PLY file of the C-alpha trace (Angstrom):
ply
format ascii 1.0
element vertex 393
property float x
property float y
property float z
element edge 392
property int vertex1
property int vertex2
end_header
17.20 -17.70 -37.73
15.52 -15.44 -35.22
11.99 -15.84 -35.37
9.68 -12.59 -36.19
7.93 -10.93 -33.38
3.49 -10.10 -34.63
2.82 -6.61 -34.29
0.34 -7.54 -31.55
2.94 -8.98 -29.32
5.30 -6.32 -30.36
2.23 -4.00 -29.69
2.45 -5.78 -25.72
6.05 -5.50 -25.58
5.78 -1.71 -25.68
2.45 -1.37 -23.49
4.30 -2.82 -20.88
7.54 -0.78 -21.30
5.45 2.24 -20.96
2.89 1.09 -18.15
7.03 0.02 -16.40
8.21 3.38 -17.09
4.87 5.35 -16.14
4.44 7.00 -19.69
1.20 5.25 -20.28
-1.12 7.94 -20.95
-3.75 6.06 -22.47
-4.45 2.44 -24.77
-8.10 2.76 -26.62
-8.89 -0.09 -28.18
-11.49 -0.22 -30.68
-13.31 -2.04 -33.45
-13.88 -4.94 -31.14
-14.82 -8.32 -33.07
-17.66 -8.94 -29.94
-20.53 -6.82 -31.55
-21.60 -6.18 -28.11
-18.25 -3.64 -26.72
-17.87 0.07 -28.20
-14.29 0.25 -26.94
-12.08 -0.68 -24.28
-9.92 1.96 -22.13
-7.23 1.25 -20.30
-4.85 3.40 -18.15
-2.44 2.70 -14.98
-3.65 2.85 -11.68
-2.59 2.11 -8.25
-5.39 -0.19 -6.36
-4.17 -1.67 -2.70
-1.18 0.23 -3.00
-0.25 -1.75 -6.43
0.09 -0.24 -9.88
-1.87 -1.83 -12.00
-3.91 -1.30 -15.39
-7.12 -0.50 -15.54
-9.41 -1.67 -18.90
-12.67 0.43 -18.91
-15.29 -1.37 -21.46
-18.13 0.52 -22.72
-20.74 -1.95 -24.00
-23.32 -1.08 -26.93
-26.26 -1.29 -23.58
-24.73 1.73 -22.49
-22.88 -0.50 -19.22
-19.21 -0.55 -17.93
-17.48 -2.73 -16.34
-14.04 -2.42 -15.53
-10.91 -4.67 -14.76
-7.38 -4.26 -13.04
-4.55 -6.66 -14.66
-1.21 -6.56 -12.71
0.46 -8.60 -15.04
0.87 -7.33 -18.82
0.52 -10.32 -20.05
-2.31 -11.33 -18.78
-3.84 -7.90 -20.06
-2.29 -8.37 -23.60
-5.04 -11.79 -23.45
-7.37 -9.22 -24.58
-5.65 -7.47 -27.10
-6.74 -9.80 -30.47
-10.22 -9.76 -30.23
-9.59 -5.49 -31.28
-8.67 -5.10 -35.05
-7.28 -1.08 -34.25
-5.14 -0.13 -30.89
-3.88 2.64 -30.02
-1.03 3.36 -27.87
-0.78 6.88 -26.49
2.40 8.17 -24.31
4.24 10.77 -22.58
6.60 10.28 -25.53
4.54 9.16 -28.75
1.88 7.26 -30.05
1.74 3.86 -32.35
-1.56 2.58 -33.81
-2.16 -1.25 -34.73
-4.41 -2.63 -37.13
-5.53 -5.67 -38.42
-7.25 -5.61 -41.82
-10.12 -8.08 -42.54
-7.63 -10.39 -44.57
-6.68 -11.44 -41.33
-3.31 -9.04 -42.26
-1.73 -6.55 -38.99
0.47 -3.85 -39.00
2.16 -1.50 -36.26
2.43 1.88 -37.31
5.13 3.88 -35.38
5.95 1.02 -33.47
9.95 1.10 -34.13
9.84 5.17 -33.28
7.98 4.76 -30.21
10.66 1.88 -29.02
13.07 4.35 -29.21
11.57 7.31 -27.68
10.73 4.39 -24.31
14.59 3.39 -24.84
15.73 6.62 -24.20
14.15 6.98 -20.74
13.70 10.62 -20.93
10.04 11.40 -21.24
7.94 12.79 -18.57
5.98 10.62 -15.91
1.89 9.98 -15.59
0.45 10.70 -11.84
-0.90 7.58 -11.42
-4.04 8.17 -9.46
-6.36 5.42 -7.46
-9.93 4.76 -8.26
-12.93 7.62 -8.95
-13.06 8.15 -5.75
-9.15 7.76 -4.73
-9.02 10.79 -7.28
-8.62 14.46 -6.31
-12.27 15.69 -7.34
-13.77 17.98 -5.89
-17.28 15.74 -5.55
-17.83 12.23 -3.57
-20.38 10.83 -5.35
-22.51 10.91 -2.29
-23.94 14.34 -2.67
-27.66 14.77 -2.50
-28.03 17.08 -5.47
-25.80 13.53 -7.64
-28.76 11.28 -5.99
-31.00 13.30 -6.75
-30.20 13.87 -10.14
-30.20 10.57 -10.57
-25.94 9.88 -11.42
-25.39 8.19 -8.37
-27.31 5.24 -5.80
-28.85 5.83 -3.00
-25.63 4.16 -1.27
-23.53 7.42 -3.03
-22.13 4.89 -5.39
-21.93 6.07 -9.06
-23.90 4.74 -11.82
-21.48 2.79 -14.62
-23.46 4.80 -17.15
-23.43 8.05 -15.35
-19.40 7.87 -15.02
-19.02 10.13 -18.02
-21.29 12.44 -16.38
-19.66 12.44 -12.85
-16.13 12.89 -14.56
-18.06 15.95 -16.73
-19.43 17.84 -13.83
-16.03 17.81 -11.75
-13.57 18.85 -14.33
-16.65 21.90 -15.02
-16.18 22.68 -10.94
-12.41 22.42 -11.65
-12.66 25.68 -13.96
-15.01 27.06 -11.58
-12.06 26.89 -9.22
-9.70 28.33 -11.51
-11.98 31.39 -11.73
-12.92 31.90 -8.54
-10.27 34.40 -7.72
-12.04 37.00 -10.50
-15.22 36.81 -8.80
-16.15 39.46 -5.50
-14.65 37.41 -2.25
-17.29 39.22 -0.15
-20.75 39.61 -0.44
-23.67 37.70 -2.35
-22.64 36.29 -5.58
-25.28 35.87 -8.38
-25.41 33.54 -11.12
-26.29 32.56 -14.08
-26.91 29.14 -15.69
-28.73 29.72 -19.04
-30.07 26.99 -21.69
-29.70 24.67 -18.38
-31.33 21.67 -19.49
-31.40 19.24 -16.06
-29.36 21.76 -14.91
-26.76 19.56 -13.49
-23.99 21.97 -13.23
-26.38 24.80 -12.08
-27.07 22.25 -9.08
-23.18 21.55 -8.88
-22.30 25.11 -9.23
-24.48 25.92 -6.40
-23.31 23.68 -4.46
-20.15 23.95 -4.54
-20.65 27.59 -3.74
-22.98 27.64 -1.11
-22.13 24.38 0.98
-18.44 23.73 -0.39
-17.24 27.63 0.03
-20.07 28.90 2.30
-20.96 31.96 0.11
-24.24 33.42 -0.08
-25.81 32.64 -3.49
-27.90 33.52 -5.47
-28.44 31.35 -9.12
-31.11 30.86 -11.61
-31.42 28.45 -14.87
-33.35 29.42 -17.48
-34.25 27.12 -20.02
-37.29 26.42 -23.30
-38.64 23.05 -21.41
-41.48 24.14 -18.67
-41.25 20.00 -17.55
-37.73 20.33 -17.40
-37.84 23.81 -15.80
-39.98 21.93 -12.94
-38.91 18.62 -12.22
-35.52 21.62 -11.74
-37.38 23.58 -9.06
-38.80 20.88 -7.49
-35.59 19.20 -6.56
-34.32 22.40 -5.75
-36.77 23.05 -2.83
-36.30 19.44 -1.77
-32.23 19.55 -1.54
-33.05 22.37 0.58
-31.31 25.14 -2.62
-33.46 28.24 -0.92
-31.05 30.26 -3.54
-31.32 28.18 -6.51
-34.60 28.87 -8.81
-35.35 28.00 -11.92
-36.85 30.24 -14.86
-38.88 29.04 -18.04
-38.54 31.60 -20.98
-36.36 32.61 -24.06
-32.61 33.63 -22.79
-32.79 36.15 -26.16
-35.73 38.01 -24.19
-34.49 37.46 -20.73
-33.42 40.16 -18.32
-32.21 39.35 -14.50
-32.48 42.47 -12.13
-29.51 41.91 -10.68
-26.84 41.48 -13.02
-25.37 38.24 -12.26
-21.22 37.84 -12.23
-20.54 34.63 -13.16
-22.54 33.23 -16.18
-22.28 29.49 -17.04
-23.80 27.03 -20.13
-23.60 24.06 -21.07
-23.66 22.97 -24.23
-25.98 25.28 -25.89
-27.43 24.23 -29.30
-25.51 25.99 -32.33
-26.25 29.96 -32.09
-28.05 29.40 -28.54
-24.25 29.73 -27.33
-24.37 32.97 -28.70
-26.85 34.23 -27.56
-25.98 33.11 -23.81
-22.22 35.34 -25.11
-24.64 38.15 -26.04
-26.73 38.31 -22.32
-23.47 38.02 -20.39
-21.80 40.76 -22.49
-24.82 43.19 -21.68
-25.22 41.88 -18.40
-21.01 42.32 -18.03
-20.04 39.00 -15.95
-17.19 39.01 -14.61
-16.48 35.24 -15.75
-18.42 33.23 -18.42
-17.62 29.60 -18.66
-19.66 27.82 -21.94
-19.62 25.02 -23.69
-20.90 25.24 -27.27
-23.10 21.80 -29.37
-23.41 21.34 -32.43
-21.76 24.01 -35.54
-24.15 24.83 -37.90
-24.60 28.69 -38.78
-20.98 29.05 -40.37
-21.52 25.75 -42.11
-24.49 26.67 -43.82
-23.04 30.53 -44.54
-19.58 29.98 -45.51
-18.64 31.98 -47.98
-14.98 32.33 -48.99
-13.35 31.17 -52.74
-10.18 30.83 -50.80
-11.31 28.71 -48.45
-13.01 25.95 -51.28
-10.30 23.72 -51.22
-11.35 22.97 -46.90
-15.08 23.42 -48.11
-15.62 20.54 -50.77
-14.71 18.55 -48.43
-18.25 18.22 -46.30
-16.25 16.28 -42.79
-13.80 19.64 -42.80
-15.96 21.47 -43.30
-17.59 21.29 -40.71
-14.98 20.61 -38.74
-12.83 23.79 -39.94
-16.40 26.13 -39.22
-16.33 24.37 -35.76
-12.42 26.02 -35.33
-13.87 28.68 -36.75
-16.82 29.90 -34.90
-15.37 29.48 -31.73
-12.16 31.70 -32.45
-14.97 34.18 -33.33
-16.64 33.85 -30.61
-13.37 34.27 -28.43
-12.29 37.33 -30.57
-15.89 39.14 -30.00
-15.10 38.44 -26.14
-12.35 39.98 -26.46
-13.54 43.14 -28.35
-16.20 43.38 -25.51
-13.39 43.97 -22.82
-12.69 40.30 -21.73
-9.86 38.05 -21.84
-10.97 34.96 -23.56
-9.47 31.35 -24.63
-10.60 28.18 -25.46
-9.95 24.57 -23.42
-10.18 21.08 -23.73
-13.06 20.55 -21.26
-13.28 16.52 -20.98
-11.52 13.88 -22.06
-12.98 13.49 -26.06
-13.50 9.56 -25.25
-16.51 11.38 -22.66
-17.69 13.62 -25.17
-16.80 14.84 -28.69
-17.92 18.46 -27.22
-15.23 19.02 -25.54
-14.38 23.19 -25.96
-14.95 25.27 -23.06
-14.83 28.74 -24.19
-13.19 31.40 -20.38
-13.96 34.73 -21.19
-12.38 36.89 -18.10
-13.48 40.76 -18.07
-10.66 42.71 -18.32
-10.25 45.96 -15.85
-10.70 48.62 -18.55
-7.35 50.70 -18.47
-5.88 52.06 -21.97
-3.97 49.10 -22.68
-7.48 46.83 -22.08
-9.22 49.17 -24.25
-6.81 49.03 -27.37
-6.62 45.14 -27.28
-10.50 45.40 -27.32
-10.47 47.84 -29.98
-8.04 45.39 -32.24
-10.39 42.46 -31.77
-12.84 43.86 -32.49
-11.01 44.95 -36.34
-9.70 41.57 -36.40
-13.25 40.19 -35.86
-14.76 42.25 -38.56
-12.71 41.65 -40.95
-12.39 37.69 -40.07
-16.60 37.78 -40.65
-16.49 40.06 -44.16
-13.14 37.32 -45.30
-15.37 33.97 -44.36
-18.50 35.31 -45.49
-17.55 36.47 -48.10
-18.88 40.05 -48.31
-17.86 43.51 -50.03
-16.01 46.03 -48.27
-17.54 47.99 -46.12
-20.87 45.63 -46.00
-22.67 45.19 -42.91
-20.87 42.59 -41.08
0 1
1 2
2 3
3 4
4 5
5 6
6 7
7 8
8 9
9 10
10 11
11 12
12 13
13 14
14 15
15 16
16 17
17 18
18 19
19 20
20 21
21 22
22 23
23 24
24 25
25 26
26 27
27 28
28 29
29 30
30 31
31 32
32 33
33 34
34 35
35 36
36 37
37 38
38 39
39 40
40 41
41 42
42 43
43 44
44 45
45 46
46 47
47 48
48 49
49 50
50 51
51 52
52 53
53 54
54 55
55 56
56 57
57 58
58 59
59 60
60 61
61 62
62 63
63 64
64 65
65 66
66 67
67 68
68 69
69 70
70 71
71 72
72 73
73 74
74 75
75 76
76 77
77 78
78 79
79 80
80 81
81 82
82 83
83 84
84 85
85 86
86 87
87 88
88 89
89 90
90 91
91 92
92 93
93 94
94 95
95 96
96 97
97 98
98 99
99 100
100 101
101 102
102 103
103 104
104 105
105 106
106 107
107 108
108 109
109 110
110 111
111 112
112 113
113 114
114 115
115 116
116 117
117 118
118 119
119 120
120 121
121 122
122 123
123 124
124 125
125 126
126 127
127 128
128 129
129 130
130 131
131 132
132 133
133 134
134 135
135 136
136 137
137 138
138 139
139 140
140 141
141 142
142 143
143 144
144 145
145 146
146 147
147 148
148 149
149 150
150 151
151 152
152 153
153 154
154 155
155 156
156 157
157 158
158 159
159 160
160 161
161 162
162 163
163 164
164 165
165 166
166 167
167 168
168 169
169 170
170 171
171 172
172 173
173 174
174 175
175 176
176 177
177 178
178 179
179 180
180 181
181 182
182 183
183 184
184 185
185 186
186 187
187 188
188 189
189 190
190 191
191 192
192 193
193 194
194 195
195 196
196 197
197 198
198 199
199 200
200 201
201 202
202 203
203 204
204 205
205 206
206 207
207 208
208 209
209 210
210 211
211 212
212 213
213 214
214 215
215 216
216 217
217 218
218 219
219 220
220 221
221 222
222 223
223 224
224 225
225 226
226 227
227 228
228 229
229 230
230 231
231 232
232 233
233 234
234 235
235 236
236 237
237 238
238 239
239 240
240 241
241 242
242 243
243 244
244 245
245 246
246 247
247 248
248 249
249 250
250 251
251 252
252 253
253 254
254 255
255 256
256 257
257 258
258 259
259 260
260 261
261 262
262 263
263 264
264 265
265 266
266 267
267 268
268 269
269 270
270 271
271 272
272 273
273 274
274 275
275 276
276 277
277 278
278 279
279 280
280 281
281 282
282 283
283 284
284 285
285 286
286 287
287 288
288 289
289 290
290 291
291 292
292 293
293 294
294 295
295 296
296 297
297 298
298 299
299 300
300 301
301 302
302 303
303 304
304 305
305 306
306 307
307 308
308 309
309 310
310 311
311 312
312 313
313 314
314 315
315 316
316 317
317 318
318 319
319 320
320 321
321 322
322 323
323 324
324 325
325 326
326 327
327 328
328 329
329 330
330 331
331 332
332 333
333 334
334 335
335 336
336 337
337 338
338 339
339 340
340 341
341 342
342 343
343 344
344 345
345 346
346 347
347 348
348 349
349 350
350 351
351 352
352 353
353 354
354 355
355 356
356 357
357 358
358 359
359 360
360 361
361 362
362 363
363 364
364 365
365 366
366 367
367 368
368 369
369 370
370 371
371 372
372 373
373 374
374 375
375 376
376 377
377 378
378 379
379 380
380 381
381 382
382 383
383 384
384 385
385 386
386 387
387 388
388 389
389 390
390 391
391 392
């Protein structure tokens, strides 16, 4: 009788096959036996010209460790230390689980094995380490050092790697929308609810240093100590076109209307204030990442959705999606083309939605689209908030 292969060994085989055929997107190992570990994420990397499995282990003390494995058999020795492992490939996924009793199961393993054997999937692009990636930043930029993302020698601090990836990803979004901004003359930008202003410094660096544009940029936040720190840092860096103001964005107005408005994780309805201000300015482009949606959760009053609303976790998730969809519809009603994008890997932060809006030309077709969006927005608000027909929206 043939020996039965264990679920964990079967998973190791699938990992090896997915890596060999370049179908491996990510392997996530969670629920570790070692309580000093949070999780381990494994990806394919090209290091020194050789393809390797790189395991990035995140620890409870906010540090991260990296190990590279040329042989999947060596890497497989790590796997029994985790009670849950998710294998994500371009042709399908599977999940390994180990119960407290020791019982193991591999869900979706057979289906994934057939998909891998078919050999018809899309190959991933294998990058090198962070320094080898086609990032817009190297890590040794002076503003990254001043903000504590990198050490004085330009090495990115382990616990700041997610922040570095977040900054780089945002700059990729800025690069994508650059054609929608004026190609000549002074570029005006506002970062509302700027906080520590990682993005303010990054976006200013992108346009003023990399693109060599004349830039006038303002960051606005309520915290005096944060604003003071940011202004002092901008002055030290010689960023003469970057200034910071302490104030409430609900009452703040900019004499020179910004062409680009950005905001990172403005809390709850502060995101709506950001969008209101950007719309009033008729900004050419708006890039905003929302945070902690609570308003609709408090106000939701819709009998047909009670089957969702009675489950608190599902209610919250629904309200998050509905709130951002309402925001996009309102932006469309104001004459923008609007969309929601995945901003950053959810492994780095669950707050990974980016709302992107580009102002349309304003021709007859655009005006008709805006009118349809305005009706859709009003209808959706009426439905979700349980308003009577004709009641103020």
